Steps between C-alpha positions, in 0.01 A plus 500: 500500500148433625226752424186503710176668389190562718165582344121481566483138381734222387416547132595864497814429702607234245422734208709779654785259584492376137522857369796580731670181394456575129636854542805373682566224243504765236727739694872563455732765634872582521551256789218244436520279191150362565282284723394135486185358656535244781143450619159660502299699499335290774192599696486469875396699802708699740571287809495803728173663398326260257495756217522371135857479380687381193873461464751434220869426517761619253876489462704791377781458250755772556738651248866425569702800622871546523600573859794741518704581810 
């Protein structure tokens, strides 16, 4: 999953993306075992409007479930 964050400047966007990534890396639920980082947070700008943007990419590890008919 890719998470994109817009803010007033690139530094704030990266800081917010880092916080979101940390919260997700610590999260678990009944269906999600956890997350693993893939890349980021990386600063950039939105190609459509030029606003400061940062993004991070994570993978989710799901808990196995028994499928019953």
